[in-house]
N, C-alpha and C positions, 0 to 999 in steps of 0.2 A: 705622450698623452697631454691634451690641453686640460687644465684644471681651473677651477674658480678660486678666487682669492677672498677668503673670509676676513672680517675685520680683526685686527690684532687685539689682544686683551688690553683694557684701559690702563693708562699709566697710573700707578698707585699714588694716591695723595699722601703727602708726607714722606715720600721716598727719600728726598734729600735730608729731611730732618732725622730720619732713622739712620741714614748712613753717617750723618755727623755724630750722632750719639754713639754708633758703633765704632767710629773712628776714635772717639775719646776713650771708649772702653778698651779698645785694642792697644792704645798708647799706654794705658795703665797696666794692662796685662803683660805687655812686652817690656815694661819697665822704662818706657821712654818718657813718661810724664815727668818724673823726677829729674831725668837726665837733661831734658830740654829746658825746664824752668830754672835749672841751676841749683847749686848747693843750698843757698839760703832758703829757697822755697821748700826744698826737700827736708831741711831740718825743721821747718815750721809746721809741716804737716805730719801729724802722728800716724802711726800704723792704724789706729782705730778709725781715724777720719778717712783714710784711704779705703779701708774695707767698706765703710759705710757708703762712700761715694760710689764704689763699684756696685753695691747692692741697689742703690738708688737708680743707677743707670739701667740695670737689668729690669727693674720694675717699670721704668719709664718706657723702655722699648716694648715690653709686653703689653703695657696699657695702650700704647698707640696702635699696636696690631689689633687688639681686641676691638678698640673703638672704631677703627677703619672698617673692620669686618661688619660690625653692627650697623654703621651709618650707610654703607653701600651694599645693597642686596646683590648688585652685579658683581662686586668684588668678592662677596661671600661665596657666590656661585663659582667664581673662577678659582678660588683658593681651596674649596672643599671638594668640588666635583671635577673629575677629568673632563677636559674639553675635547671636542673633535679636532683632529689635526687641521692645521692651516694649509690647505692645498695651494701650491703656487705654480703658476704656469712657467715652466722652465724656459729660459731664453735660448733660442737656437744658437748653437756654437757657430763661430765664423766659418766661412766656407772652406777654409784651409784644411781643417781636420774633421769635416762633417761626418766621416765614416766612423768616428769613435763612438762606441756604444755607451748609452746612458742607462742607469737603472730604471726599472719600470716605475710608473706613478706610485707614490707612497700609499701604503695601506697600513692601518694600525698594527703594530707588532709589539714585541716585548720591550720593556723599558731598557735604556742603555745601562750597562754595567757601571754602577756608581764608583766602584773601586777603580775601574779603568779610567773613568773621567778624572778622578782625583789624581791617579798616577800620571796622566798626561799633564795635568796642571802642575804637578810637582816637577816633572821634567822640564817644563817650560820655564817655571820660576827660577830654577837653579841652573839653567844653561843659557841664559840670555847673553852672557859674556862669551860663551863658546860659539854661539850662533853668529854673532857679529864678527868674531875673530879678533877684535881689537879692544873692545870695551868691557869693563867689568860691570856686574850688576849694579854696583854702587854708582858708577858713572852714568849708566843708562837710566837709573832712577832719579838722576838730577842732583845727587849729592857730590860735594867736592871729594876728590880722592883723599884717602886717609881719614875720612869721617864716617863713623858708624851710623846706623839707622837712627839712633836716638840722639845723634850729635854729641856723643860722649867723648870723642877724641878731638884734640886740637881746638877745644872750645873753652874760653875763659868764663868766669862767673859773671862778668859784666858784659859779655859779648852777646849781641842780639842774635837769637837763633835764626838760621837761614832755612826757611821752609822749602819744601820740594817745589812749590809753584814758582818761587823766586829763582830757582836754579834750572827750571825746565828749558831745554834748548829746542830750537826749531829744526825739524828735519831738513836735510839739504835738498830734497826734491820739490819743495814748494807746495806740499800738500796742505800746509796750515792755512791756506787761503780758503779752504772748504771746511765749514764747521763740523761736518760729520767725521772727516779724517782727523781734524784737530782733536776732537773728543776721544777718538780711538788712540791716537798717539799719546794723549795725556793719561789715559787709563793704563796704557802699557808702561809708561814711565813710572807709575805708582803701583804696579802690579804686586810688588813685594809687600806693600803695606795694606793691600786690599782696600784702598781708599775709593777706587772706582771700579766698575765692572766692565772689562773689555768685551765680554760676550754680548752685553746689551748694546754697546757701541757698534759691534760687528753686525748685529742684527739690523740696526738702523741703516748701515751702509748697504747691506745685502738687499733690503727692501727698496732702497732708493735706486740701486743698480738694476733691479728687475724692472722698475718703472722706466728707467732711462739708462740703457747700456753704455751710452757715451760717458757715463761717470768713470768708467775704467780709464779713459784718456786723461782725466783730471789727475788721478793719482794711482797709477798701476800698482806700485808697491803696497800702497795702503789697502787697495781692494784685495790683493792676494792675501795679505795679512788677515784681513777681516774674514775671508772665506775659511781660512784655517782655524781661527779662534772660534768661529761660529760652529765649526764641525765638532768641537769637543763634546758638546752636550747633546748630540743627535744620536738616534739609533742608527744602525749600521748602513742602511740604504742611503739615507740622507747624508750621513757622514761621508760616505764614499763619493756621493755626487758632488759635495762641496770640495772635497780634496781633489777630485778629478778636475773640477773647474780651475782650482788653484794651480794644479800641475800644468794644465793646458796653457794658461796665461803665462806661467813662469817660463815654460820652454818655448812657446811659440812667439813671444814678444821679443824682438831683437834688442839686445842690450839690457834687458830687465835683470838678468842674473847678476851681472857686474854692478848694476845700479843698486841692487838690494844688498849685495855683499859689502859695498862701500858706504851704505847709508845707515840710518839709525833704526830702521824697522826690524824688530826681532823676528825675522822670518828667513827660512832657507829651505832648499829641497831636502836637506837632512832632517829637518823637523817634520816635514810632510811625510817622509818615509817612516819616521818614528811613529807617527800616528797610525799609519797603515799597519806597521809592525805590531803595535799594541793590540790591534783587533785581529790580525791574521793569525798570530801564533797562539791565540787563546784556544785551549783544548786541542791543540795539534801536537804531533809527535816530532821531535827534532831528528834530523838526519845528519850524520857526520860523514865526512869524506874519506875516512880511513877504511881499511879492510879491502876486500876483493868483491867484485860483482858475483852474483850467483852463477855457479857452474852447472849447466843442465846435462853435462855428460857428453861422452864422445859420440853417442848415437844421434844426439840432437844436432851436433855440428855436421856430422857426416850426411845427414838427411837434407841439409840445406844446400841446394845446387849452387848458391852464390859463394860458398866458402872457398872454392878454388880461385874464383876471381879476386876475392878479398886478399887472400894470402899471396897470390901472384903479384898484385899491385903493391902490396906492402914490401915484398922482397925486392921488387924492381926499383922502388923510389925511397926506400928506407934511409932516413937521416939525410935526405937531400936538402932539408931546411933545418937550420939550428935555431931552437927557441929556448927561452928562459922560463916561460910559463909552464906550470906543471899540472894545472887543472883548468878545465873549461866546460861551461854549461851552454848548450845551444837551446834557447828557449823559443817555443812555438815553431819549431822546424818540422817539415814534413818527414814522416817515417812510415815505411811499409812494414807492418807487423809480420807479414808472411815471408819477408826477406830480411832477416836481422843482420846478415853478414855483408851483402852487396847492396849498393844503392839502386833502388828500383822506382823511386819517385820521379815525376817529371818536373821536379823543383831542384833546389840545391843539393849537391852531394858533399858539401863542405865538411860535415862532421866525419864522414868516412875518410876524406882526403887528408884531414889533419893527422889521422893515424898513419896513412900511407906514407906521407912525406916526413914524418918524425919517427917516433917509435913508441913502444908500449909504456914508456915512463910518463907519458902525458895521459892524465886521467880524464876521460871524455864522457860527459853526461849529455842527455837530451831530454827535454820536457816537451811532450807531444802537443798536438793541436786539439785534443779532446777537452771536454769541459773539466775533467778532473786533473788535467795536465799530468798524465801518466809519466813516470820517470823511467828512463832507460840508461843503462851504463854499459860501456864497451869493455869487453874482456880482452885478454891478452892476444887472442886470435883475431881480433878486429870485428867481432860480432856484438851487436847491441842486445842486451838482456833486460827484459822488463823486471822492475822491482816489485810489481804487483800493487803498487800504490802511487799516488801522485801528490801534487802540491795542494790538492783540495783537503787532504788530511794530514799532510806533513809539511815541514819547513826546514830549510837548511840552517844549521846552527854555526857553521864555519864558512868563511868566505872562499869563493873561487878566485883564481887568478884573473880569469876572464869570464864574463857572461856576454854572450852574443845573442841579440834579440832580433827576430825576424818579424818585421812589420811594426809600424809605429802604433797601431791600435793595440797590439799585444804589449808594447812597452807601457801602456796605460793600465794594464791589468793590476789589481791589487797584489796578486801573487808575485808578479814581476817586480813591482815597486819595492818589495822587501828583500829581494834576492841579494845576499851579501857578496860583494865583488870588489876586487881592487881596481879593475878596469871594466867599464861597461861599453860595449860596442853595439851599434844599431844599424841594420839595413832597413830603411824606413818604408820602402815600397810606396813612397809618397814624395811629392815634389816640394822639398824644403829649399828655401832660399839660402844664399851664402851667409847672410846675417843670422838666420835662424840656426844654421849649423854651427856658427861661431858661438851662439848662445848655448846650445847643447854642450859644446866643448867646455865652456866656462863653468858649467855645472858638473862636469866630469863624465859626459857621455860623448863618445866619438862616433860620428855618422859616416858611413860608407855610402856615398851617393848612388842612386839607382843606375845612372848611366856611366859609372866609373869602370865597369867590368863587362866582359863578355860572358855568356852563359852557355857552355857546351852541353849537349844532351848527355845523359848518363851512358855508360859503356854499352849496355845492352840495347838501349834505344838507338844509339848511333849505328850499331851493327845492323839492326832491322832496317833503318833508313837507307844505308848504303847498299844493302842486299836488294831491297825493293827497287831502288833506282837502277842498279846494274841489270836486274832481271827485265825491267821494262825496256831499257835501252836495247837489249838483245832481242826481245820478242815482239814488242809493240811496233805497229807500222809507222806511227808517228811518236815523237818524243813526249808530247804533252797533249792532253785533251782540253777542250774548251770548258774548263772546270776551275772553280775557285773553292778553297776549303776555308771555313771559318771555325777554327778549333778552340772552342771555349765553352765552359758550362753556361747554361742559360740563366742569367741573372742580370739585374739592372746595370751593374757596374760594367758589364761586358758590352753593352750597347747594341745587342741584336735588333731591338725594336727600332732604334734610330736608323740603323743600316737598311732595314727592310722598308721603312717609310721612304727612304731615298730612292728605292727601286720602283715606287708607284708613280704612275703618270701624274696623279694629283700632288705628289710630294716633290716633283722636280721642276726646275725652271724651264727645261727644254724637253719636249716630248721626243725630239729627234735623238737625244742622247739615249733614251730608253730603246729606240729602234736599233741603235748601234749595238746594243747588248743582246740582240736576238739570238736564241739558241745557246745562251750561256747558262750553265748550271752552277748553283751555289750550294755547297753541302755544309750545313751547320752541324758540326760534330761536337756534341756536348749534351749532357743530361740536364734536366731541370734541377736547379740547386736549392729547391725548397720554397721559392716564392711562386706559388701556384697562379696567382693573378697575373704576374709578369709572364710566366710561361704560356698561359692561355692567350695573352696578347700577342706573343710571338707566333703562336700557331695560327691565330686569326690573320695576322699580317702576311704570313707566308701563303696562306690560302688566297688572299686577295692578289698577291703578286702573281701566283700561278694562274689565277683566273684571267688576268690581263693578257697572258699568252706570250710574253716576250722573254722573261727570265724564269727559269725553273728553280725552285727552292726545295731542297730536300732536308728534312730534319732527321738526322741519322742517330740521335741519342748518343749515349756513351759508347765509345768504340774501344776494342782491345788495341794494344800497342801495335800488333801485327797489321791490323786493318787500317789503323791510322797511318802507318808508314806507307802502305799502298796508296792511300789517298794523296799523301804528300808527293809521292813519286809521279802520280798522274796529273797533278794540278798545275795549271799555269802559274799560280801564285797563292800566297797565304793572305787572308783578309782578317784584320782586326779593327774594330771600331769602338774601342773601350772608352768609357767616360773617364775612368781613372785607371791607369795601368803603369807598370814599372818594368820597362825593359823586358818584355815577355819572352819566355823561353821558346814558345812556339815559333817565333821568328827564326831562331837559330836552328830549330829542327827543320824548318823549310829550307834554310840555306844548305844544309847537308844534302837534302834531296833536290838541290838545284831549283828551288822554287823561290822567286823574289817575293817581297812583301808589299801589301797595300795597307797602310796604317795611318792613324792620325798623329798629330804632333804630341798628343797626350801619352803616346807610348814611350816617349823619352828614351829613344835608342841612342847608343853611343855614337859620336861623330864618325868613328871608324867603319860603321856598317851602313850609314845613311845613303850611300851611293848605290846600294843593292836593292832598291825598291822605290816606292812612292810614299811620301809623307805629306798628307793633306791637313787642312784646317778642321775637318769634321763637319763642315757646313752641309746640312742635309739637302738643301736645294741644289747644290752643285755636285753631289756625290755621283750621280749617274754619269755626268759629263767626265769627271776625273777617272771614274772606273773604266769607262769606255776607252779613254786614252791609254790607260794602263794595260788593258786587255789587248788592244791593237799593237802596242809596243812589244808585249811579250810574244804574241803570235808572229811578229816580224823578226823575232830572234834577238831582240835588243838585250836581253839578259842571259841568253843561253850560255851555260858553262861558267859564268862568272860567280854566281853564288856558291856552286860546288867547289870551285878552285879556292875561294876565300875560306871555306870551311876546312878544306884539307890543309891549308897553310896556317891558319890562325886559331881555329877552334880546337885546340889541343888541351884535353882535360888536365894533364899533369902540369903543363906550363902555367895555365890560368890559375889553378888552385895553389900552386907553389907561390905565385905572386900574392895571392890573398893571404896565405899563412905568413908570408914575410911582412905584409902590412899589419897583420895582427900582432906580430912580434914587435914591430916598430912602435905601435901604439901602446903596447904593454910596457915597454922599457922607457918611453919618452912622454907618455900622456899623463894627464892629471889623475892622481889616485882619488877614488871616490871615498868620502868619509862614511864610516859605519853609522848605523842608527844610534841614537842617544840611549845609552843604557842607564838603569837606575843608579849604578855606582858612579857612572860618569857625571850624572847630574849632581849627585851628592858631593862630588869632589870639586864642583865649581865654586865660584865666589858665593859667600854667605850661605854655605851648605847647611849649617846648623839652623839658620833662620828658616831656610826652605823646609826643613823637616817640621818645624813648628807650624809654618803656614800650611804645609800639606795636611797636617792633622787637623787644622782649623778650617779647611776648605768649606766644610759644611756650614760653619758659622757665617762666613761671608756670603755664601750663596743663599742661605736661608734668610738673612737680613735683607739682601738685595731684592729678593722676590717675595718677601713676607710669607715664605712657605714653611717656616720653622723657627723656633726661638733659639736662644743660645744653647739650649740643651737638646735641640732637635736631633732626630735620628739621621742616619746616613741618607735614607731615601728622601727625607725632607730637605736635604741639601740641594736636590735637583728639583726645580719647579715642575708642576704637574704638566705644563705644556711640553716640557722637554721629555718627561717620562713617556708621553704618548708618541714621541718621535716627531713632533711638529717643529715649525720654525717660530714658535711662540717666544715671547720675551723671556729671557733667562736672567 
């Protein structure tokens, strides 16, 4: 949704002076004033003078706040009354991952959980050294090693104190040339002392990036850092949107993961997952991996007709692949509830085949594709049993050995981002470059490319295809009809609209090509997938094609597997014109039925099958010409028998899935282990943990002074400025 951008709240006059006063007060409260000024000054100042100075500073801060509120009616309105949220027009994501869903436009909701925000601040403050992997919090704050915050160690009485600004180092990525990123880097250097506000600096960067997206190219690591820190004070929808953008940039930008891990920016995918975790596990029930899946009894198993197939395949291929992983979760995989024992989807059967080629010692889970991500667990007989709940209400408290994610969009789900796993594997269904896949690997996610494997139909579908082809060859007067089948649900990604436009006289470069297609029938076998506008467009275009009288288009809606197999057996070929596709399984179903394919290069088929059909550019103007050439070649017998022979020799389920399981085993034993989210106990064990506890408890002081939303004795709610309470991108 496009939104209008309201003016940000005015910068508060005297902000710098208040922060300076607060800094002086914090120095005394932490005992650093006496340590830095040296022993002589400490001896000269009595306890009474110190207490008096603290009280004077408190009164001065309060006086300035009251005075500014009185002098500026606009400021008084901003600090007393909740403001409407600042709606911002979201920048479109780069075309590479345009399919990734974004949250809806923001509407006012409940204020963020103050405790959760302070918990995240505490984790960040106490784990900077863990995030970078090499630098302690003291070093990242700009202090020499061996020196405490107050300079109490290795400092003589006559030695001039070295302030943080004197020790501040330039980040190695050259971001300091831009004042916005320099300000954020400086604020992060001094995060432990609350001298500057990194969320304010992050907001400035985000606002500038929305106006000019090329700002990302100036300092990619700095922008990712800014998005994550800005997310801390937002309500959940905006928080997830910011974390989504940070995740997208971190994974999609080649080399950025290594650059950030080797640099000085305190940011990592581990921290992003921690922030997701803090929100996702709230009020949810933990699920442990121990125990056994629910047993529905012998009658339930006996009534499933697929149980014989499942047991038979398990006995035939048991222990044909040796693995070391003992638990695996398949996330966002297809699963047919009516067939818990045998695979009946027209997608991957990998979860079932992991059991067939190993044994029952491998604990296999599946999170479905429904909104609640219903959880299923395989029992000893090889049948998936629903747990009756999903990741919408529960979360896993223990790590899996492997989590295998289907589709890159699903990988971006908040529920998926917090899944604990030693190894994360991804089948992206998206065209990732080699450099992007290397970037995924650097973060701990191994990608299985779309065109790296063949996709055999499931056992039952293959039987139907072979039976339909044999029956037709025995009974039909000719092996194939002048017929093409387009097997896909009707939705924009599948490209039915573009294909039909290419069959119109007005949409082609040569009317003679349309004449060559005379008496051709195209069956679009697929139901409307929810986009009624697009479905109506497809219906209208099919009527226009039929009215011209050259090509006949039939909208067959969703077909049963038996009927679809008959169409495959009768068709000259299989047509797909998808805008985005990923080695589609319908191509392989056609090969079993001796039907070659007519697809675009966006189908990304493996090189081993590209000789069994036509792969075009997808240009609409030349579609009729290329399609006519394909039909003529098929009718001349150019492909006859070749697709079927290839399927019989190479599309063998057991061999293909055994190779995939061996690949999983190799990546589990040799790949990079993914770090767990940052726990509270991990953060407190980091450098300066005791100081972090103090700062965590004083988070409201710093936030209140920075936004003038509360005094030193303000409540927890006053620690979060009103703009943040309403969920906006207001100044924090």
